[in-house]
All heavy atoms as a GROMACS GRO file, in nm:
protein
  621
    1PRO      N    1  12.693  17.096   1.541
    1PRO     CA    2  12.576  17.147   1.618
    1PRO      C    3  12.608  17.222   1.737
    1PRO      O    4  12.524  17.310   1.775
    1PRO     CB    5  12.474  17.037   1.636
    1PRO     CG    6  12.545  16.908   1.588
    1PRO     CD    7  12.679  16.955   1.531
    2HIS      N    8  12.719  17.193   1.797
    2HIS     CA    9  12.751  17.255   1.931
    2HIS      C   10  12.850  17.362   1.921
    2HIS      O   11  12.922  17.388   2.011
    2HIS     CB   12  12.791  17.159   2.037
    2HIS     CG   13  12.683  17.070   2.080
    2HIS    ND1   14  12.588  17.121   2.167
    2HIS    CD2   15  12.656  16.952   2.054
    2HIS    CE1   16  12.488  17.014   2.193
    2HIS    NE2   17  12.534  16.911   2.131
    3GLY      N   18  12.869  17.430   1.809
    3GLY     CA   19  12.971  17.542   1.802
    3GLY      C   20  13.090  17.495   1.711
    3GLY      O   21  13.074  17.395   1.637
    4GLY      N   22  13.191  17.571   1.719
    4GLY     CA   23  13.312  17.540   1.650
    4GLY      C   24  13.385  17.411   1.689
    4GLY      O   25  13.345  17.339   1.771
    5GLY      N   26  13.505  17.389   1.615
    5GLY     CA   27  13.578  17.274   1.656
    5GLY      C   28  13.658  17.278   1.776
    5GLY      O   29  13.743  17.199   1.812
    6ASP      N   30  13.634  17.382   1.859
    6ASP     CA   31  13.731  17.406   1.976
    6ASP      C   32  13.658  17.344   2.106
    6ASP      O   33  13.704  17.344   2.215
    6ASP     CB   34  13.745  17.553   2.003
    6ASP     CG   35  13.610  17.633   2.020
    6ASP    OD1   36  13.500  17.569   2.018
    6ASP    OD2   37  13.609  17.742   2.055
    7GLY      N   38  13.542  17.268   2.082
    7GLY     CA   39  13.481  17.187   2.196
    7GLY      C   40  13.404  17.288   2.286
    7GLY      O   41  13.328  17.235   2.376
    8GLU      N   42  13.387  17.408   2.249
    8GLU     CA   43  13.300  17.511   2.312
    8GLU      C   44  13.175  17.487   2.270
    8GLU      O   45  13.131  17.485   2.150
    8GLU     CB   46  13.356  17.652   2.285
    8GLU     CG   47  13.284  17.760   2.370
    8GLU     CD   48  13.305  17.752   2.510
    8GLU    OE1   49  13.424  17.703   2.543
    8GLU    OE2   50  13.241  17.804   2.599
    9PRO      N   51  13.055  17.479   2.358
    9PRO     CA   52  12.925  17.463   2.321
    9PRO      C   53  12.874  17.600   2.250
    9PRO      O   54  12.935  17.705   2.275
    9PRO     CB   55  12.846  17.442   2.454
    9PRO     CG   56  12.940  17.438   2.559
    9PRO     CD   57  13.091  17.471   2.504
   10HIS      N   58  12.782  17.581   2.177
   10HIS     CA   59  12.718  17.698   2.102
   10HIS      C   60  12.661  17.795   2.194
   10HIS      O   61  12.616  17.755   2.308
   10HIS     CB   62  12.611  17.649   2.008
   10HIS     CG   63  12.550  17.754   1.918
   10HIS    ND1   64  12.461  17.840   1.949
   10HIS    CD2   65  12.601  17.778   1.783
   10HIS    CE1   66  12.429  17.919   1.844
   10HIS    NE2   67  12.506  17.874   1.753
   11ALA      N   68  12.673  17.925   2.166
   11ALA     CA   69  12.632  18.030   2.255
   11ALA      C   70  12.483  18.013   2.307
   11ALA      O   71  12.445  18.020   2.424
   11ALA     CB   72  12.647  18.164   2.198
   12ALA      N   73  12.397  17.965   2.222
   12ALA     CA   74  12.254  17.952   2.256
   12ALA      C   75  12.230  17.826   2.354
   12ALA      O   76  12.157  17.834   2.447
   12ALA     CB   77  12.169  17.937   2.135
   13THR      N   78  12.308  17.719   2.332
   13THR     CA   79  12.321  17.615   2.422
   13THR      C   80  12.372  17.649   2.567
   13THR      O   81  12.305  17.604   2.660
   13THR     CB   82  12.397  17.500   2.368
   13THR    OG1   83  12.362  17.470   2.236
   13THR    CG2   84  12.385  17.378   2.452
   14ARG      N   85  12.472  17.732   2.563
   14ARG     CA   86  12.519  17.767   2.704
   14ARG      C   87  12.410  17.851   2.780
   14ARG      O   88  12.394  17.837   2.897
   14ARG     CB   89  12.639  17.865   2.678
   14ARG     CG   90  12.765  17.790   2.680
   14ARG     CD   91  12.883  17.883   2.682
   14ARG     NE   92  12.857  17.996   2.594
   14ARG     CZ   93  12.954  18.057   2.518
   14ARG    NH1   94  13.080  18.023   2.530
   14ARG    NH2   95  12.927  18.148   2.435
   15ARG      N   96  12.340  17.928   2.709
   15ARG     CA   97  12.236  18.021   2.787
   15ARG      C   98  12.101  17.948   2.796
   15ARG      O   99  12.012  18.010   2.853
   15ARG     CB  100  12.220  18.147   2.698
   15ARG     CG  101  12.338  18.236   2.705
   15ARG     CD  102  12.307  18.365   2.639
   15ARG     NE  103  12.424  18.406   2.560
   15ARG     CZ  104  12.424  18.496   2.466
   15ARG    NH1  105  12.308  18.539   2.413
   15ARG    NH2  106  12.524  18.538   2.416
   16SER      N  107  12.087  17.833   2.742
   16SER     CA  108  11.949  17.773   2.731
   16SER      C  109  11.887  17.755   2.878
   16SER      O  110  11.764  17.779   2.888
   16SER     CB  111  11.962  17.632   2.667
   16SER     OG  112  12.038  17.545   2.723
   17PRO      N  113  11.966  17.720   2.988
   17PRO     CA  114  11.891  17.726   3.116
   17PRO      C  115  11.831  17.844   3.154
   17PRO      O  116  11.719  17.848   3.199
   17PRO     CB  117  12.003  17.671   3.214
   17PRO     CG  118  12.107  17.596   3.123
   17PRO     CD  119  12.097  17.674   2.991
   18HIS      N  120  11.908  17.955   3.137
   18HIS     CA  121  11.864  18.095   3.159
   18HIS      C  122  11.739  18.129   3.088
   18HIS      O  123  11.633  18.176   3.126
   18HIS     CB  124  11.978  18.193   3.156
   18HIS     CG  125  11.929  18.334   3.176
   18HIS    ND1  126  11.885  18.384   3.299
   18HIS    CD2  127  11.907  18.439   3.094
   18HIS    CE1  128  11.847  18.499   3.294
   18HIS    NE2  129  11.859  18.542   3.160
   19LEU      N  130  11.755  18.109   2.944
   19LEU     CA  131  11.641  18.138   2.854
   19LEU      C  132  11.522  18.058   2.880
   19LEU      O  133  11.412  18.108   2.875
   19LEU     CB  134  11.687  18.112   2.711
   19LEU     CG  135  11.788  18.210   2.649
   19LEU    CD1  136  11.837  18.164   2.521
   19LEU    CD2  137  11.748  18.349   2.652
   20SER      N  138  11.542  17.936   2.906
   20SER     CA  139  11.417  17.833   2.945
   20SER      C  140  11.340  17.902   3.066
   20SER      O  141  11.219  17.886   3.072
   20SER     CB  142  11.446  17.702   2.957
   20SER     OG  143  11.535  17.682   3.069
   21GLN      N  144  11.411  17.953   3.164
   21GLN     CA  145  11.358  18.000   3.278
   21GLN      C  146  11.279  18.127   3.260
   21GLN      O  147  11.171  18.147   3.306
   21GLN     CB  148  11.450  18.022   3.397
   21GLN     CG  149  11.501  17.885   3.451
   21GLN     CD  150  11.621  17.910   3.550
   21GLN    OE1  151  11.650  18.027   3.579
   21GLN    NE2  152  11.685  17.801   3.594
   22SER      N  153  11.334  18.217   3.177
   22SER     CA  154  11.284  18.346   3.156
   22SER      C  155  11.189  18.370   3.052
   22SER      O  156  11.098  18.456   3.038
   22SER     CB  157  11.400  18.459   3.144
   22SER     OG  158  11.466  18.426   3.024
   23LEU      N  159  11.205  18.280   2.938
   23LEU     CA  160  11.122  18.301   2.827
   23LEU      C  161  11.018  18.202   2.793
   23LEU      O  162  10.912  18.236   2.737
   23LEU     CB  163  11.205  18.297   2.693
   23LEU     CG  164  11.299  18.421   2.683
   23LEU    CD1  165  11.398  18.399   2.552
   23LEU    CD2  166  11.240  18.546   2.687
   24LEU      N  167  11.034  18.083   2.859
   24LEU     CA  168  10.933  17.982   2.845
   24LEU      C  169  10.836  18.001   2.952
   24LEU      O  170  10.850  17.986   3.068
   24LEU     CB  171  10.991  17.849   2.843
   24LEU     CG  172  11.092  17.814   2.734
   24LEU    CD1  173  11.145  17.673   2.755
   24LEU    CD2  174  11.016  17.827   2.601
   25ILE      N  175  10.694  18.020   2.914
   25ILE     CA  176  10.586  18.034   3.014
   25ILE      C  177  10.495  17.921   2.987
   25ILE      O  178  10.466  17.902   2.874
   25ILE     CB  179  10.530  18.182   2.984
   25ILE    CG1  180  10.623  18.288   2.998
   25ILE    CG2  181  10.402  18.196   3.067
   25ILE    CD1  182  10.564  18.426   2.967
   26SER      N  183  10.439  17.878   3.097
   26SER     CA  184  10.361  17.765   3.080
   26SER      C  185  10.229  17.805   3.012
   26SER      O  186  10.180  17.933   3.028
   26SER     CB  187  10.330  17.702   3.224
   26SER     OG  188  10.238  17.790   3.291
   27PRO      N  189  10.156  17.730   2.952
   27PRO     CA  190  10.029  17.750   2.877
   27PRO      C  191   9.928  17.804   2.980
   27PRO      O  192   9.856  17.895   2.950
   27PRO     CB  193   9.982  17.623   2.815
   27PRO     CG  194  10.111  17.557   2.793
   27PRO     CD  195  10.190  17.596   2.920
   28GLN      N  196   9.926  17.754   3.101
   28GLN     CA  197   9.829  17.789   3.196
   28GLN      C  198   9.861  17.940   3.249
   28GLN      O  199   9.770  18.016   3.269
   28GLN     CB  200   9.826  17.703   3.328
   28GLN     CG  201   9.783  17.565   3.304
   28GLN     CD  202   9.891  17.469   3.241
   28GLN    OE1  203  10.006  17.510   3.228
   28GLN    NE2  204   9.848  17.354   3.186
   29GLU      N  205   9.981  17.973   3.264
   29GLU     CA  206  10.020  18.104   3.296
   29GLU      C  207   9.997  18.200   3.191
   29GLU      O  208   9.927  18.309   3.217
   29GLU     CB  209  10.178  18.118   3.333
   29GLU     CG  210  10.217  18.244   3.388
   29GLU     CD  211  10.365  18.253   3.436
   29GLU    OE1  212  10.415  18.135   3.447
   29GLU    OE2  213  10.417  18.358   3.448
   30MET      N  214  10.011  18.167   3.071
   30MET     CA  215   9.977  18.251   2.951
   30MET      C  216   9.830  18.274   2.946
   30MET      O  217   9.780  18.385   2.920
   30MET     CB  218  10.039  18.202   2.820
   30MET     CG  219  10.014  18.298   2.700
   30MET     SD  220  10.095  18.451   2.723
   30MET     CE  221  10.246  18.408   2.683
   31GLU      N  222   9.755  18.172   2.963
   31GLU     CA  223   9.612  18.178   2.969
   31GLU      C  224   9.560  18.268   3.081
   31GLU      O  225   9.470  18.356   3.048
   31GLU     CB  226   9.540  18.036   2.978
   31GLU     CG  227   9.392  18.036   2.976
   31GLU     CD  228   9.340  17.898   2.999
   31GLU    OE1  229   9.407  17.800   2.998
   31GLU    OE2  230   9.220  17.883   3.010
   32ASN      N  231   9.618  18.262   3.193
   32ASN     CA  232   9.572  18.345   3.310
   32ASN      C  233   9.597  18.488   3.267
   32ASN      O  234   9.520  18.576   3.303
   32ASN     CB  235   9.640  18.303   3.443
   32ASN     CG  236   9.588  18.170   3.484
   32ASN    OD1  237   9.480  18.132   3.460
   32ASN    ND2  238   9.673  18.100   3.565
   33ARG      N  239   9.728  18.510   3.210
   33ARG     CA  240   9.759  18.660   3.182
   33ARG      C  241   9.652  18.710   3.075
   33ARG      O  242   9.606  18.836   3.094
   33ARG     CB  243   9.905  18.663   3.131
   33ARG     CG  244  10.005  18.640   3.230
   33ARG     CD  245  10.143  18.650   3.176
   33ARG     NE  246  10.240  18.633   3.268
   33ARG     CZ  247  10.375  18.632   3.240
   33ARG    NH1  248  10.418  18.664   3.123
   33ARG    NH2  249  10.461  18.617   3.333
   34MET      N  250   9.623  18.629   2.980
   34MET     CA  251   9.535  18.674   2.873
   34MET      C  252   9.400  18.690   2.925
   34MET      O  253   9.329  18.792   2.892
   34MET     CB  254   9.533  18.560   2.765
   34MET     CG  255   9.655  18.565   2.681
   34MET     SD  256   9.668  18.433   2.555
   34MET     CE  257   9.537  18.472   2.453
   35ARG      N  258   9.349  18.610   3.026
   35ARG     CA  259   9.225  18.621   3.096
   35ARG      C  260   9.212  18.755   3.173
   35ARG      O  261   9.113  18.834   3.164
   35ARG     CB  262   9.182  18.510   3.173
   35ARG     CG  263   9.052  18.510   3.244
   35ARG     CD  264   9.015  18.388   3.322
   35ARG     NE  265   9.037  18.268   3.252
   35ARG     CZ  266   9.096  18.163   3.278
   35ARG    NH1  267   9.170  18.176   3.398
   35ARG    NH2  268   9.098  18.051   3.213
   36ASP      N  269   9.329  18.781   3.246
   36ASP     CA  270   9.321  18.903   3.321
   36ASP      C  271   9.314  19.023   3.238
   36ASP      O  272   9.259  19.118   3.272
   36ASP     CB  273   9.462  18.900   3.410
   36ASP     CG  274   9.442  18.795   3.521
   36ASP    OD1  275   9.334  18.748   3.554
   36ASP    OD2  276   9.550  18.760   3.589
   37THR      N  277   9.407  19.014   3.128
   37THR     CA  278   9.417  19.133   3.039
   37THR      C  279   9.263  19.159   2.978
   37THR      O  280   9.221  19.268   2.975
   37THR     CB  281   9.517  19.122   2.923
   37THR    OG1  282   9.628  19.094   2.988
   37THR    CG2  283   9.521  19.238   2.834
   38LEU      N  284   9.212  19.062   2.936
   38LEU     CA  285   9.070  19.049   2.865
   38LEU      C  286   8.972  19.118   2.977
   38LEU      O  287   8.901  19.206   2.938
   38LEU     CB  288   9.033  18.931   2.818
   38LEU     CG  289   8.882  18.916   2.771
   38LEU    CD1  290   8.876  18.993   2.639
   38LEU    CD2  291   8.851  18.778   2.747
   39GLN      N  292   8.978  19.067   3.090
   39GLN     CA  293   8.894  19.110   3.200
   39GLN      C  294   8.903  19.270   3.228
   39GLN      O  295   8.807  19.336   3.237
   39GLN     CB  296   8.903  19.034   3.330
   39GLN     CG  297   8.800  19.063   3.426
   39GLN     CD  298   8.815  18.966   3.551
   39GLN    OE1  299   8.886  18.882   3.559
   39GLN    NE2  300   8.728  18.991   3.644
   40SER      N  301   9.030  19.306   3.247
   40SER     CA  302   9.052  19.435   3.281
   40SER      C  303   9.023  19.536   3.165
   40SER      O  304   8.967  19.640   3.184
   40SER     CB  305   9.201  19.460   3.315
   40SER     OG  306   9.290  19.433   3.205
   41ILE      N  307   9.040  19.496   3.048
   41ILE     CA  308   9.010  19.589   2.931
   41ILE      C  309   8.868  19.580   2.891
   41ILE      O  310   8.796  19.678   2.894
   41ILE     CB  311   9.091  19.548   2.812
   41ILE    CG1  312   9.241  19.583   2.840
   41ILE    CG2  313   9.052  19.620   2.691
   41ILE    CD1  314   9.337  19.535   2.738
   42TYR      N  315   8.811  19.462   2.860
   42TYR     CA  316   8.676  19.452   2.818
   42TYR      C  317   8.576  19.486   2.917
   42TYR      O  318   8.482  19.572   2.911
   42TYR     CB  319   8.659  19.315   2.751
   42TYR     CG  320   8.516  19.289   2.694
   42TYR    CD1  321   8.476  19.346   2.584
   42TYR    CD2  322   8.419  19.216   2.770
   42TYR    CE1  323   8.338  19.327   2.533
   42TYR    CE2  324   8.282  19.203   2.729
   42TYR     CZ  325   8.259  19.252   2.605
   42TYR     OH  326   8.123  19.238   2.556
   43PHE      N  327   8.582  19.399   3.018
   43PHE     CA  328   8.487  19.422   3.133
   43PHE      C  329   8.500  19.561   3.207
   43PHE      O  330   8.394  19.616   3.241
   43PHE     CB  331   8.492  19.316   3.234
   43PHE     CG  332   8.442  19.168   3.161
   43PHE    CD1  333   8.533  19.069   3.152
   43PHE    CD2  334   8.309  19.154   3.119
   43PHE    CE1  335   8.511  18.955   3.089
   43PHE    CE2  336   8.284  19.040   3.065
   43PHE     CZ  337   8.367  18.937   3.048
   44GLY      N  338   8.619  19.604   3.223
   44GLY     CA  339   8.649  19.740   3.278
   44GLY      C  340   8.571  19.843   3.197
   44GLY      O  341   8.502  19.937   3.246
   45LYS      N  342   8.597  19.835   3.060
   45LYS     CA  343   8.533  19.931   2.970
   45LYS      C  344   8.386  19.925   2.967
   45LYS      O  345   8.304  20.024   2.977
   45LYS     CB  346   8.581  19.911   2.827
   45LYS     CG  347   8.528  20.015   2.729
   45LYS     CD  348   8.590  20.156   2.770
   45LYS     CE  349   8.549  20.258   2.673
   45LYS     NZ  350   8.582  20.386   2.699
   46THR      N  351   8.325  19.806   2.981
   46THR     CA  352   8.181  19.781   2.974
   46THR      C  353   8.132  19.837   3.112
   46THR      O  354   8.025  19.909   3.102
   46THR     CB  355   8.151  19.634   2.981
   46THR    OG1  356   8.203  19.578   2.850
   46THR    CG2  357   8.000  19.610   2.978
   47LYS      N  358   8.191  19.815   3.218
   47LYS     CA  359   8.143  19.876   3.343
   47LYS      C  360   8.141  20.028   3.338
   47LYS      O  361   8.045  20.086   3.375
   47LYS     CB  362   8.229  19.825   3.463
   47LYS     CG  363   8.187  19.867   3.595
   47LYS     CD  364   8.275  19.814   3.693
   47LYS     CE  365   8.247  19.871   3.833
   47LYS     NZ  366   8.336  19.822   3.942
   48SER      N  367   8.242  20.076   3.276
   48SER     CA  368   8.257  20.226   3.266
   48SER      C  369   8.150  20.290   3.181
   48SER      O  370   8.077  20.388   3.213
   48SER     CB  371   8.392  20.262   3.195
   48SER     OG  372   8.403  20.398   3.170
   49VAL      N  373   8.108  20.218   3.071
   49VAL     CA  374   8.009  20.253   2.974
   49VAL      C  375   7.868  20.254   3.050
   49VAL      O  376   7.781  20.352   3.046
   49VAL     CB  377   8.007  20.186   2.849
   49VAL    CG1  378   7.875  20.212   2.769
   49VAL    CG2  379   8.121  20.216   2.759
   50VAL      N  380   7.844  20.136   3.114
   50VAL     CA  381   7.722  20.122   3.188
   50VAL      C  382   7.702  20.220   3.296
   50VAL      O  383   7.591  20.272   3.312
   50VAL     CB  384   7.703  19.979   3.248
   50VAL    CG1  385   7.588  19.964   3.333
   50VAL    CG2  386   7.694  19.879   3.120
   51ASN      N  387   7.809  20.255   3.373
   51ASN     CA  388   7.791  20.344   3.476
   51ASN      C  389   7.773  20.483   3.411
   51ASN      O  390   7.692  20.564   3.476
   51ASN     CB  391   7.926  20.352   3.562
   51ASN     CG  392   7.927  20.228   3.656
   51ASN    OD1  393   7.834  20.168   3.689
   51ASN    ND2  394   8.060  20.197   3.692
   52GLY      N  395   7.830  20.514   3.303
   52GLY     CA  396   7.799  20.632   3.251
   52GLY      C  397   7.660  20.659   3.200
   52GLY      O  398   7.599  20.757   3.211
   53LEU      N  399   7.596  20.538   3.150
   53LEU     CA  400   7.456  20.554   3.109
   53LEU      C  401   7.367  20.565   3.226
   53LEU      O  402   7.281  20.641   3.229
   53LEU     CB  403   7.422  20.422   3.040
   53LEU     CG  404   7.486  20.401   2.898
   53LEU    CD1  405   7.443  20.258   2.849
   53LEU    CD2  406   7.441  20.501   2.800
   54TYR      N  407   7.396  20.498   3.342
   54TYR     CA  408   7.316  20.525   3.459
   54TYR      C  409   7.332  20.666   3.509
   54TYR      O  410   7.231  20.716   3.554
   54TYR     CB  411   7.361  20.424   3.574
   54TYR     CG  412   7.316  20.292   3.553
   54TYR    CD1  413   7.386  20.161   3.569
   54TYR    CD2  414   7.171  20.251   3.540
   54TYR    CE1  415   7.335  20.042   3.553
   54TYR    CE2  416   7.129  20.135   3.527
   54TYR     CZ  417   7.204  20.022   3.531
   54TYR     OH  418   7.152  19.895   3.528
   55GLN      N  419   7.463  20.717   3.510
   55GLN     CA  420   7.467  20.852   3.561
   55GLN      C  421   7.392  20.944   3.470
   55GLN      O  422   7.333  21.043   3.513
   55GLN     CB  423   7.607  20.883   3.567
   55GLN     CG  424   7.688  20.802   3.689
   55GLN     CD  425   7.837  20.832   3.676
   55GLN    OE1  426   7.880  20.907   3.601
   55GLN    NE2  427   7.905  20.780   3.775
   56SER      N  428   7.398  20.932   3.343
   56SER     CA  429   7.333  21.038   3.253
   56SER      C  430   7.187  21.018   3.261
   56SER      O  431   7.114  21.121   3.253
   56SER     CB  432   7.380  21.000   3.096
   56SER     OG  433   7.335  20.883   3.049
   57GLY      N  434   7.128  20.887   3.283
   57GLY     CA  435   6.990  20.884   3.303
   57GLY      C  436   6.945  20.930   3.437
   57GLY      O  437   6.848  21.001   3.447
   58GLY      N  438   7.035  20.914   3.537
   58GLY     CA  439   7.008  20.978   3.664
   58GLY      C  440   7.005  21.124   3.664
   58GLY      O  441   6.927  21.196   3.722
   59ALA      N  442   7.100  21.182   3.592
   59ALA     CA  443   7.105  21.325   3.577
   59ALA      C  444   6.985  21.389   3.517
   59ALA      O  445   6.934  21.497   3.549
   59ALA     CB  446   7.230  21.368   3.508
   60GLU      N  447   6.940  21.321   3.412
   60GLU     CA  448   6.818  21.356   3.340
   60GLU      C  449   6.696  21.345   3.433
   60GLU      O  450   6.622  21.444   3.432
   60GLU     CB  451   6.800  21.263   3.209
   60GLU     CG  452   6.683  21.311   3.120
   60GLU     CD  453   6.714  21.437   3.048
   60GLU    OE1  454   6.827  21.463   3.021
   60GLU    OE2  455   6.622  21.503   3.012
   61ALA      N  456   6.682  21.245   3.507
   61ALA     CA  457   6.570  21.237   3.602
   61ALA      C  458   6.580  21.333   3.702
   61ALA      O  459   6.470  21.400   3.737
   61ALA     CB  460   6.574  21.090   3.670
   62ASN      N  461   6.692  21.367   3.750
   62ASN     CA  462   6.702  21.472   3.861
   62ASN      C  463   6.677  21.608   3.793
   62ASN      O  464   6.610  21.694   3.867
   62ASN     CB  465   6.848  21.485   3.912
   62ASN     CG  466   6.874  21.364   4.007
   62ASN    OD1  467   6.780  21.305   4.060
   62ASN    ND2  468   7.000  21.340   4.023
   63LYS      N  469   6.713  21.632   3.673
   63LYS     CA  470   6.678  21.756   3.602
   63LYS      C  471   6.533  21.778   3.602
   63LYS      O  472   6.470  21.887   3.624
   63LYS     CB  473   6.742  21.777   3.478
   63LYS     CG  474   6.736  21.898   3.401
   63LYS     CD  475   6.811  21.900   3.273
   63LYS     CE  476   6.805  22.036   3.203
   63LYS     NZ  477   6.889  22.025   3.086
   64LYS      N  478   6.457  21.669   3.563
   64LYS     CA  479   6.323  21.668   3.551
   64LYS      C  480   6.247  21.685   3.679
   64LYS      O  481   6.148  21.767   3.694
   64LYS     CB  482   6.261  21.539   3.480
   64LYS     CG  483   6.284  21.529   3.342
   64LYS     CD  484   6.234  21.395   3.278
   64LYS     CE  485   6.268  21.386   3.132
   64LYS     NZ  486   6.210  21.258   3.082
   65LYS      N  487   6.304  21.629   3.788
   65LYS     CA  488   6.246  21.648   3.923
   65LYS      C  489   6.253  21.793   3.967
   65LYS      O  490   6.166  21.854   4.020
   65LYS     CB  491   6.315  21.567   4.025
   65LYS     CG  492   6.276  21.419   4.031
   65LYS     CD  493   6.331  21.351   4.161
   65LYS     CE  494   6.382  21.229   4.118
   65LYS     NZ  495   6.449  21.156   4.237
   66ASP      N  496   6.370  21.853   3.931
   66ASP     CA  497   6.404  21.988   3.983
   66ASP      C  498   6.306  22.090   3.899
   66ASP      O  499   6.248  22.176   3.957
   66ASP     CB  500   6.550  22.034   3.942
   66ASP     CG  501   6.634  21.954   4.044
   66ASP    OD1  502   6.595  21.910   4.145
   66ASP    OD2  503   6.766  21.962   4.012
   67MET      N  504   6.279  22.061   3.769
   67MET     CA  505   6.193  22.148   3.697
   67MET      C  506   6.057  22.126   3.746
   67MET      O  507   5.972  22.231   3.767
   67MET     CB  508   6.204  22.112   3.544
   67MET     CG  509   6.326  22.153   3.484
   67MET     SD  510   6.345  22.094   3.311
   67MET     CE  511   6.196  22.167   3.226
   68LEU      N  512   6.009  22.007   3.786
   68LEU     CA  513   5.874  21.981   3.828
   68LEU      C  514   5.858  22.062   3.964
   68LEU      O  515   5.755  22.117   3.998
   68LEU     CB  516   5.853  21.833   3.848
   68LEU     CG  517   5.715  21.796   3.900
   68LEU    CD1  518   5.604  21.843   3.799
   68LEU    CD2  519   5.699  21.634   3.908
   69ALA      N  520   5.965  22.046   4.051
   69ALA     CA  521   5.958  22.115   4.181
   69ALA      C  522   5.948  22.261   4.171
   69ALA      O  523   5.868  22.327   4.246
   69ALA     CB  524   6.075  22.075   4.266
   70GLN      N  525   6.015  22.324   4.068
   70GLN     CA  526   6.009  22.460   4.060
   70GLN      C  527   5.871  22.508   4.005
   70GLN      O  528   5.812  22.602   4.052
   70GLN     CB  529   6.109  22.506   3.952
   70GLN     CG  530   6.256  22.507   4.010
   70GLN     CD  531   6.367  22.549   3.899
   70GLN    OE1  532   6.320  22.555   3.788
   70GLN    NE2  533   6.488  22.550   3.954
   71ALA      N  534   5.822  22.424   3.913
   71ALA     CA  535   5.676  22.456   3.857
   71ALA      C  536   5.582  22.445   3.964
   71ALA      O  537   5.492  22.527   3.980
   71ALA     CB  538   5.645  22.362   3.748
   72LEU      N  539   5.591  22.345   4.062
   72LEU     CA  540   5.504  22.320   4.173
   72LEU      C  541   5.521  22.434   4.275
   72LEU      O  542   5.404  22.494   4.313
   72LEU     CB  543   5.537  22.191   4.240
   72LEU     CG  544   5.440  22.155   4.356
   72LEU    CD1  545   5.292  22.139   4.310
   72LEU    CD2  546   5.477  22.020   4.413
   73MET      N  547   5.637  22.485   4.297
   73MET     CA  548   5.643  22.596   4.390
   73MET      C  549   5.590  22.725   4.335
   73MET      O  550   5.529  22.806   4.409
   73MET     CB  551   5.803  22.619   4.414
   73MET     CG  552   5.866  22.494   4.505
   73MET     SD  553   5.797  22.488   4.664
   73MET     CE  554   5.889  22.603   4.742
   74ALA      N  555   5.612  22.742   4.202
   74ALA     CA  556   5.548  22.868   4.128
   74ALA      C  557   5.396  22.863   4.138
   74ALA      O  558   5.334  22.967   4.166
   74ALA     CB  559   5.601  22.871   3.992
   75GLU      N  560   5.342  22.742   4.119
   75GLU     CA  561   5.196  22.730   4.125
   75GLU      C  562   5.144  22.760   4.259
   75GLU      O  563   5.037  22.813   4.289
   75GLU     CB  564   5.150  22.583   4.078
   75GLU     CG  565   5.008  22.564   4.065
   75GLU     CD  566   4.947  22.652   3.960
   75GLU    OE1  567   5.005  22.689   3.849
   75GLU    OE2  568   4.817  22.684   3.973
   76MET      N  569   5.223  22.689   4.366
   76MET     CA  570   5.171  22.723   4.506
   76MET      C  571   5.189  22.868   4.534
   76MET      O  572   5.101  22.904   4.605
   76MET     CB  573   5.263  22.628   4.588
   76MET     CG  574   5.225  22.476   4.587
   76MET     SD  575   5.333  22.378   4.682
   76MET     CE  576   5.301  22.438   4.850
   77GLY      N  577   5.280  22.928   4.484
   77GLY     CA  578   5.306  23.075   4.518
   77GLY      C  579   5.190  23.159   4.458
   77GLY      O  580   5.134  23.252   4.517
   78LYS      N  581   5.143  23.113   4.346
   78LYS     CA  582   5.030  23.188   4.279
   78LYS      C  583   4.908  23.171   4.365
   78LYS      O  584   4.821  23.257   4.380
   78LYS     CB  585   5.006  23.133   4.140
   78LYS     CG  586   5.102  23.177   4.031
   78LYS     CD  587   5.077  23.117   3.897
   78LYS     CE  588   5.180  23.137   3.799
   78LYS     NZ  589   5.153  23.069   3.673
   79ARG      N  590   4.881  23.043   4.417
   79ARG     CA  591   4.756  23.022   4.491
   79ARG      C  592   4.763  23.097   4.625
   79ARG      O  593   4.656  23.140   4.669
   79ARG     CB  594   4.745  22.872   4.510
   79ARG     CG  595   4.706  22.786   4.385
   79ARG     CD  596   4.677  22.646   4.417
   79ARG     NE  597   4.651  22.579   4.297
   79ARG     CZ  598   4.606  22.457   4.289
   79ARG    NH1  599   4.609  22.384   4.395
   79ARG    NH2  600   4.583  22.405   4.169
   80ASN      N  601   4.881  23.093   4.688
   80ASN     CA  602   4.892  23.170   4.815
   80ASN      C  603   4.873  23.326   4.797
   80ASN      O  604   4.826  23.388   4.884
   80ASN     CB  605   5.037  23.149   4.884
   80ASN     CG  606   5.027  22.999   4.932
   80ASN    OD1  607   4.933  22.937   4.966
   80ASN    ND2  608   5.152  22.967   4.946
   81ALA      N  609   4.909  23.376   4.684
   81ALA     CA  610   4.895  23.514   4.654
   81ALA      C  611   4.740  23.560   4.627
   81ALA      O  612   4.708  23.665   4.654
   81ALA     CB  613   4.971  23.565   4.533
   82ASP      N  614   4.661  23.465   4.590
   82ASP     CA  615   4.524  23.490   4.552
   82ASP      C  616   4.437  23.492   4.672
   82ASP      O  617   4.416  23.490   4.780
   82ASP     CB  618   4.464  23.387   4.453
   82ASP     CG  619   4.524  23.394   4.311
   82ASP    OD1  620   4.586  23.514   4.281
   82ASP    OD2  621   4.517  23.305   4.242
   0.00000   0.00000   0.00000
């Protein structure tokens, strides 16, 4: 199990301390990474969509206000001319 008959340990066994440090991640650390990824992708996209909806609704309302202001100014101009 430990390599050939030369008494040399198997290559994977020799590197196991290094591999265990770099490849083995605690379940808590993996959970934290997954949670951070989920938060940045899902909630970030949700925030972006909601902000876009607010901006488009705000732009529509501003457009209506501008049209109403123009109509009001035109009506006032007519009354002043009479």
